KOLLO-453179 format. One record per atom (N, C-alpha, C, O): x negated, y, z negated. Coordinates in steps of 0.001 Angstrom, whole numbers, padded with zeros to 6 digits, always signed. Example, Ala and Ser with C-alpha at 12.3 -4.5 7.8 and 13.67 -1.06 7.14 Angstrom:
# KOLLO-453179
-013190-005690-007800/-012300-004500-007800/-013200-003300-007800/-014236-003319-008465/-012850-002250-007080/-013670-001060-007140/-012900+000030-007870/-013409+001138-008039/
END
This chain:
# KOLLO-453179
+034892-043823+019097/+035972-042919+018774/+036189-042959+017273/+036255-044036+016681/+036301-041795+016659/+036581-041720+015232/+037979-041159+015031/+038304-040081+015528/+038797-041894+014303/+040127-041427+013932/+040263-041575+012422/+039383-042131+011765/+041342-041088+011890/+041610-041232+010471/+042587-042384+010269/+043480-042601+011088/+042415-043110+009186/+043327-044199+008866/+043500-044274+007355/+042671-043781+006590/+044577-044890+006954/+044807-045167+005540/+044462-046630+005298/+044750-047496+006124/+043836-046893+004145/+043354-048236+003843/+043883-048672+002481/+043802-047928+001504/+044425-049890+002430/+044820-050508+001163/+043727-051507+000794/+043195-052211+001651/+043406-051554-000488/+042364-052459-000967/+043033-053589-001733/+043748-053349-002706/+042800-054818-001297/+043411-055988-001908/+042953-056109-003359/+041766-055995-003665/+043910-056339-004234/+043578-056536-005636/+043418-055246-006417/+043070-055279-007597/+043666-054112-005783/+043559-052863-006551/+044702-052816-007556/+045712-053503-007402/+044528-052008-008570/+045527-051943-009642/+046910-051616-009090/+047917-052150-009554/+046944-050739-008103/+048201-050351-007482/+048150-050765-006015/+047569-050061-005189/+048757-051907-005689/+048684-052428-004325/+049287-051474-003301/+048969-051560-002115/+050150-050570-003743/+050748-049612-002814/+049819-048439-002549/+050005-047701-001582/+048814-048264-003410/+047898-047137-003251/+047038-047343-002014/+046500-048423-001772/+046930-046279-001250/+046101-046339-000063/+045156-045149-000079/+045468-044102-000647/+044013-045317+000541/+042987-044283+000568/+042651-043960+002019/+042878-044782+002908/+042121-042788+002260/+041787-042373+003616/+040357-042715+003984/+039468-042734+003133/+040146-042985+005266/+038799-043275+005759/+038736-042952+007249/+039749-042977+007948/+037537-042651+007715/+037310-042541+009147/+037324-043952+009715/+036773-044871+009109/+037943-044128+010861/+038011-045437+011516/+037255-045365+012830/+037484-044469+013642/+036359-046307+013031/+035616-046405+014290/+035763-047804+014852/+035481-048795+014178/+036210-047871+016099/+036280-049143+016820/+034990-049259+017624/+034735-048451+018517/+034184-050256+017310/+032859-050378+017930/+032609-051829+018325/+033339-052737+017927/+031561-052020+019116/+031133-053401+019346/+029810-053600+018628/+029244-052650+018087/+029320-054816+018621/+028129-055147+017841/+026891-054368+018238/+026016-054143+017402/+026794-053948+019494/+025619-053216+019955/+025566-051785+019424/+024502-051166+019418/+026700-051258+018982/+026757-049881+018489/+025730-049637+017382/+025028-048625+017389/+025649-050553+016453/+024767-050362+015303/+023297-050338+015719/+022507-049586+015147/+022928-051140+016690/+021555-051130+017190/+021222-049834+017899/+020152-049263+017689/+022138-049364+018743/+021919-048109+019467/+021803-046946+018490/+020981-046051+018683/+022617-046956+017450/+022594-045875+016461/+021532-046107+015380/+021427-045329+014432/+020749-047175+015526/+019678-047507+014593/+020201-047682+013156/+019592-047214+012194/+021340-048364+013045/+021937-048656+011744/+021762-050142+011446/+022145-050991+012251/+021193-050446+010307/+021013-051836+009907/+021923-052136+008730/+022249-051249+007940/+022320-053368+008622/+023174-053773+007511/+022398-053656+006206/+021306-054209+006070/+022971-052931+005246/+022371-052861+003913/+022780-054081+003095/+022042-054533+002220/+023953-054599+003389/+024453-055828+002783/+025234-056567+003857/+025795-055946+004760/+025271-057870+003764/+026060-058653+004707/+025470-058654+006097/+024255-058734+006277/+026361-058563+007091/+025946-058681+008485/+026629-057625+009341/+027532-056921+008890/+026177-057530+010586/+026807-056671+011579/+027766-057514+012418/+027821-058732+012254/+028517-056881+013307/+029422-057628+014184/+028626-058469+015171/+027514-058115+015561/+029216-059583+015562/+028613-060462+016564/+029636-060715+017662/+030787-060292+017561/+029210-061401+018700/+030132-061753+019786/+031201-062732+019311/+032220-062908+019978/+030977-063365+018174/+031974-064287+017624/+033162-063551+017013/+034201-064170+016782/+033046-062254+016744/+034139-061468+016169/+035069-061035+017298/+034932-059943+017849/+036016-061907+017632/+036936-061695+018756/+038362-061600+018237/+038610-061738+017039/+039289-061365+019144/+040692-061262+018740/+041261-062592+018262/+042302-062613+017605/+040602-063693+018578/+041083-065016+018156/+040479-065475+016828/+040790-066568+016356/+039617-064649+016217/+038985-065020+014945/+039542-064149+013822/+040152-063114+014091/+039340-064552+012569/+039853-063741+011456/+039311-062302+011513/+038125-062099+011774/+040170-061314+011272/+039760-059911+011370/+038704-059549+010323/+038803-059928+009155/+037700-058811+010775/+036601-058407+009904/+036394-056895+009980/+036917-056224+010870/+035628-056382+009036/+035317-054953+008998/+033938-054757+008399/+033439-055592+007644/+033342-053647+008751/+032113-053175+008127/+032436-051815+007541/+033156-051030+008158/+031919-051526+006366/+032198-050244+005728/+030890-049497+005470/+029809-050084+005437/+031026-048202+005291/+029861-047369+005005/+029547-047399+003516/+030367-047813+002697/+028362-046959+003192/+027949-046875+001781/+028893-045967+001000/+029230-046259-000148/+029325-044855+001623/+030256-043928+000952/+031581-044618+000642/+032192-044337-000389/+032033-045513+001513/+033266-046268+001274/+033110-047126+000028/+033982-047145-000841/+031991-047834-000049/+031738-048712-001204/+031685-047897-002487/+032294-048265-003491/+030963-046801-002448/+030790-045990-003652/+032102-045352-004099/+032434-045357-005284/+032846-044802-003135/+034050-044050-003484/+035236-044941-003810/+035979-044655-004749/+035427-046013-003056/+036647-046806-003208/+036447-048145-003908/+037373-048651-004541/+035266-048721-003806/+035033-050012-004454/+034201-049847-005722/+033888-050822-006405/+033852-048611-006024/+033117-048266-007250/+031868-049121-007415/+031571-049618-008501/+031141-049282-006303/+029882-050015-006250/+030014-051502-006561/+029013-052171-006817/+031247-052028-006543/+031429-053476-006710/+030939-054182-005447/+030794-053548-004402/+030688-055463-005532/+030232-056236-004365/+031301-056175-003273/+032410-056671-003474/+030984-055576-002119/+031998-055415-001078/+032186-056642-000182/+033273-056843+000359/+031147-057463-000018/+031224-058580+000924/+032294-059569+000454/+032270-060050-000679/+033219-059852+001347/+034318-060758+001025/+035571-060047+000542/+036643-060650+000507/+035458-058774+000169/+036655-058024-000240/+037571-057864+000960/+037120-057815+002104/+038870-057783+000679/+039836-057610+001761/+040444-056216+001708/+040749-055683+000642/+040609-055645+002897/+041242-054338+003032/+042230-054414+004184/+042114-055261+005070/+043199-053516+004155/+044187-053464+005233/+044300-052012+005675/+044465-051112+004852/+044208-051796+006979/+044345-050426+007472/+045744-050224+008022/+046382-051147+008530/+046198-048986+007902/+047511-048654+008456/+048654-049183+007623/+048658-049058+006398/+049616-049773+008291/+050862-050199+007650/+050722-051582+007009/+049836-052351+007381/+051595-051900+006046/+051499-053192+005336/+051668-054424+006220/+051312-055525+005798/+052194-054275+007421/+052345-055447+008303/+051053-055773+009040/+050956-056833+009659/+050061-054894+008990/+048771-055184+009629/+048056-056281+008858/+048278-056435+007657/+047202-057047+009526/+046497-058128+008829/+045416-057591+007889/+044919-056477+008052/+045072-058413+006911/+043964-058080+006028/+042655-058246+006805/+042515-059167+007609/+041706-057351+006558/+040374-057431+007143/+039413-057838+006035/+039524-057350+004911/+038488-058709+006333/+037475-059103+005356/+036208-058305+005622/+035703-058278+006744/+035701-057659+004587/+034469-056883+004723/+033299-057859+004852/+033086-058712+003991/+032541-057716+005952/+031404-058607+006196/+030065-057880+006131/+029010-058515+006150/+030105-056528+006055/+028842-055797+006032/+029005-054371+005530/+030101-053811+005514/+027881-053808+005122/+027808-052412+004683/+026656-051766+005445/+025561-052323+005525/+026918-050576+006008/+025884-049834+006732/+025679-048476+006061/+026537-048021+005305/+024541-047826+006337/+024308-046506+005756/+025337-045488+006255/+025972-045689+007290/+025489-044417+005520/+026359-043325+005932/+025757-042623+007138/+024536-042534+007270/+026618-042125+008017/+026188-041395+009208/+026632-039945+009050/+027819-039662+008889/+025680-039046+009098/+025992-037614+008974/+026343-037079+010363/+025510-036468+011032/+027575-037313+010781/+027980-036912+012128/+028958-035750+012153/+029405-035344+013226/+029295-035212+011001/+030220-034077+010955/+029495-032750+011035/+030119-031710+011248/+028196-032777+010869/+027409-031559+010906/+026500-031493+009697/+026711-032173+008692/+025479-030654+009820/+024499-030514+008752/+025166-029877+007530/+025889-028888+007650/+024917-030445+006380/+025425-029881+005142/+026853-030267+004809/+027335-029931+003727/+027547-030961+005703/+028921-031373+005419/+028914-032751+004776/+028084-033602+005094/+029845-032946+003877/+029902-034193+003125/+030223-035376+004040/+031047-035270+004949/+029568-036481+003786/+029807-037710+004530/+030987-038423+003896/+031010-038647+002686/+031963-038775+004712/+033148-039445+004189/+033064-040951+004339/+032192-041460+005042/+033969-041671+003680/+034012-043127+003801/+034397-043527+005224/+035293-042933+005825/+033721-044524+005748/+033962-044951+007124/+034217-046451+007180/+033564-047237+006494/+035174-046824+008005/+035550-048212+008240/+035283-048516+009708/+035797-047826+010589/+034487-049540+009975/+034180-049972+011338/+034906-051284+011597/+034866-052196+010772/+035573-051376+012750/+036218-052621+013147/+035759-052970+014559/+035492-052068+015353/+035661-054265+014891/+035270-054637+016252/+036369-054234+017242/+037545-054521+017020/+035985-053578+018316/+037015-053154+019269/+037746-054357+019864/+038883-054225+020317/+037106-055531+019866/+037761-056731+020385/+038930-057166+019493/+039811-057904+019934/+038932-056702+018232/+040001-057074+017303/+040947-055903+017041/+041828-056006+016187/+040782-054801+017755/+041561-053605+017474/+041945-052931+018780/+041102-052706+019649/+043219-052614+018907/+043657-051956+020136/+043482-050449+020025/+043492-049883+018931/+043323-049823+021162/+043191-048371+021222/+043166-047927+022671/+042685-048649+023544/+043685-046738+022921/+043763-046250+024299/+042495-045539+024751/+042226-045459+025949/+041726-045033+023823/+040533-044288+024216/+039303-044932+023601/+039396-045756+022692/+038146-044534+024121/+036912-045099+023620/+035777-044116+023840/+035882-043185+024639/+034696-044343+023117/+033480-043550+023254/+032362-044517+023604/+032190-045541+022942/+031610-044198+024630/+030447-045009+024983/+029217-044353+024387/+029009-043150+024546/+028407-045137+023703/+027117-044667+023202/+026082-045474+023973/+026023-046699+023870/+025270-044764+024746/+024332-045440+025645/+022914-045036+025296/+022599-043848+025219/+022067-046019+025088/+020651-045757+024848/+019913-045928+026168/+020000-046978+026805/+019188-044895+026575/+018498-044945+027855/+017281-044039+027846/+017178-043112+027043/+016360-044328+028758/+015216-043432+028936/+015353-042663+030252/+014428-041969+030675/+016514-042795+030890/+016789-042110+032154/+017352-040706+031891/+017874-040437+030810/+017242-039815+032886/+017827-038470+032732/+019340-038562+032540/+019990-039384+033186/+019914-037733+031660/+021355-037799+031382/+022239-037684+032626/+023257-038369+032717/+021868-036829+033585/+022698-036655+034782/+022777-037957+035590/+023838-038294+036115/+021684-038676+035689/+021656-039941+036431/+022518-040978+035720/+023270-041712+036360/+022407-041037+034396/+023191-041998+033628/+024678-041665+033744/+025512-042559+033886/+024999-040379+033683/+026402-039973+033791/+027003-040435+035124/+028100-040993+035146/+026297-040209+036225/+026797-040637+037537/+027020-042149+037564/+028046-042620+038057/+026062-042902+037037/+026176-044366+037052/+027338-044849+036189/+028064-045764+036576/+027515-044235+035023/+028597-044651+034121/+029950-044299+034726/+030875-045110+034695/+030067-043099+035272/+031340-042700+035902/+031685-043641+037061/+032841-044033+037218/+030695-043999+037861/+030940-044912+038983/+031350-046294+038471/+032262-046911+039021/+030685-046780+037425/+031014-048097+036882/+032426-048116+036300/+033176-049066+036526/+032793-047072+035552/+034135-047009+034966/+035182-046902+036070/+036225-047551+035993/+034922-046095+037092/+035863-045942+038204/+036057-047257+038949/+037155-047541+039428/+034998-048064+039051/+035126-049341+039759/+035974-050340+038966/+036589-051236+039543/+036000-050182+037646/+036793-051075+036787/+038227-050588+036677/+039172-051370+036793/+038383-049272+036449/+039700-048673+036249/+039674-047269+036830/+039214-046329+036182/+040164-047131+038039/+040137-045851+038737/+040961-044773+038062/+040738-043588+038310/+041911-045151+037215/+042744-044164+036522/+042127-043692+035205/+042615-042740+034594/+041076-044343+034776/+040446-043988+033497/+039534-042791+033720/+038654-042829+034580/+039740-041736+032953/+038916-040532+033082/+037943-040446+031908/+038295-040759+030771/+036730-040023+032198/+035749-039764+031146/+035800-038266+030863/+035501-037448+031732/+036178-037922+029647/+036372-036514+029305/+035073-035747+029159/+034913-034670+029732/+034162-036291+028407/+032959-035533+028069/+031766-036468+028073/+031817-037566+027520/+030717-036028+028690/+029484-036801+028729/+028401-035889+028173/+028128-034838+028752/+027783-036269+027069/+026825-035379+026424/+025675-036182+025836/+025874-037277+025309/+024477-035632+025931/+023296-036281+025362/+023281-036073+023848/+023775-035064+023345/+022721-037021+023144/+022640-036926+021686/+021859-035693+021256/+022186-035078+020241/+020836-035326+022012/+020072-034115+021661/+020954-032878+021725/+020807-031972+020906/+021870-032829+022687/+022794-031694+022778/+023768-031697+021609/+024063-030643+021045/+024272-032881+021236/+025167-032963+020075/+024462-032494+018807/+025042-031769+017999/+023210-032911+018637/+022452-032486+017464/+022251-030976+017475/+022367-030324+016437/+021951-030425+018637/+021757-028988+018765/+023047-028239+018419/+023012-027228+017718/+024185-028740+018910/+025469-028118+018604/+025790-028194+017116/+026379-027270+016557/+025403-029293+016477/+025751-029475+015071/+024983-028529+014152/+025433-028242+013043/+023829-028044+014604/+023045-027120+013779/+023101-025698+014311/+022358-024835+013842/+023971-025439+015284/+024060-024115+015903/+024334-023006+014912/+023645-021987+014936/+025309-023167+014046/+025652-022133+013063/+024511-021917+012082/+024175-020777+011760/+023916-022999+011606/+022807-022879+010674/+021618-022190+011341/+020941-021375+010715/+021365-022513+012602/+020265-021884+013339/+020521-020379+013467/+019609-019580+013254/+021741-019989+013808/+022090-018575+013930/+021877-017850+012601/+021295-016766+012564/+022351-018458+011513/+022193-017839+010197/+020719-017707+009830/+020326-016706+009232/+019906-018685+010173/+018471-018614+009880/+017801-017501+010674/+016943-016796+010141/+018178-017331+011942/+017599-016269+012766/+017987-014900+012214/+017140-014012+012112/+019251-014722+011860/+019702-013436+011304/+019000-013159+009981/+018548-012038+009752/+018900-014149+009113/+018215-013968+007831/+016746-013614+008042/+016210-012736+007366/+016099-014301+008983/+014698-014003+009298/+014526-012592+009827/+013590-011892+009443/+015429-012170+010711/+015353-010810+011262/+015542-009769+010163/+014839-008758+010139/+016474-010007+009267/+016686-009071+008158/+015486-009044+007211/+015146-007993+006666/+014848-010193+007018/+013654-010246+006171/+012517-009441+006785/+011816-008715+006080/+012333-009567+008099/+011296-008787+008783/+011606-007302+008687/+010707-006498+008441/+012861-006929+008877/+013266-005524+008750/+012994-005011+007340/+012511-003892+007173/+013296-005810+006333/+013044-005412+004943/+011550-005219+004701/+011148-004276+004019/+010722-006112+005258/+009271-005969+005093/+008765-004702+005778/+007899-004011+005242/+009300-004395+006959/+008900-003173+007656/+009286-001933+006861/+008504-000987+006755/+010495-001940+006302/+010927-000805+005484/+010056-000664+004235/+009682+000444+003849/+009741-001796+003614/+008883-001752+002422/+007495-001246+002782/+006924-000431+002057/+006943-001725+003905/+005616-001268+004332/+005634+000218+004648/+004695+000939+004311/+006710+000682+005301/+006832+002114+005609/+006912+002924+004331/+006305+003990+004230/+007654+002429+003361/+007758+003130+002074/+006433+003173+001342/+006057+004212+000798/+005722+002061+001321/+004407+002026+000657/+003444+002957+001370/+002678+003670+000722/+003471+002960+002702/+002607+003853+003472/+002942+005319+003153/+002049+006144+002961/+004241+005622+003102/+004664+007003+002804/+004216+007441+001422/+003740+008564+001257/+004357+006580+000428/+003935+006927-000946/+002423+007100-000992/+001920+008029-001624/+001695+006201-000320/+000243+006285-000291/-000227+007595+000339/-001123+008250-000192/+000363+007975+001454/+000014+009229+002147/+000328+010415+001262/-000462+011357+001204/+001459+010401+000569/+001861+011507-000304/+000893+011661-001478/+000581+012783-001878/+000415+010539-002034/-000474+010588-003172/-001886+010999-002782/-002611+011546-003613/-002293+010755-001553/-003661+011081-001104/-003734+012443-000602/-004802+012890-000183/
END
């Protein structure tokens, strides 16, 4: 699940200044499924629980935009209100272009879901099984754990990718069709001039 949050950076010139970032509550397996490797530091582990000091992983865009390329590992940040605990940055991952093709990648803050409360969640599942079969199995598993929990949307990554480039694909088809029409008109004009001259 991606939400927006405000983040305070410990030691910044203006401690009251806060910056915006996308917030994702994930578990350690998320990065493997999404094929994201730590560029610096480490990823979440099973040791990152609610009983351990709060940690965070940030995106490359976060480091560049808010930490001005300073060493992020060990820096402390606080999300939300000033009464929330400080989080220690333990890793940096590449930016994820999940807003759509051609849209700017924003700064992202990842926190372990075990250390962060939230009412909703997103499951990212890596499988070689047909999506319909996986959907049935996941819905049954969730229902067996919490019968009141509803899964809103179940979609394959290929479908999400297709949806994200839908507008660009439409524009490319229209541009291509207009280009073909222009070539036909030009060919007709050249043919007409040639016939007139002969």
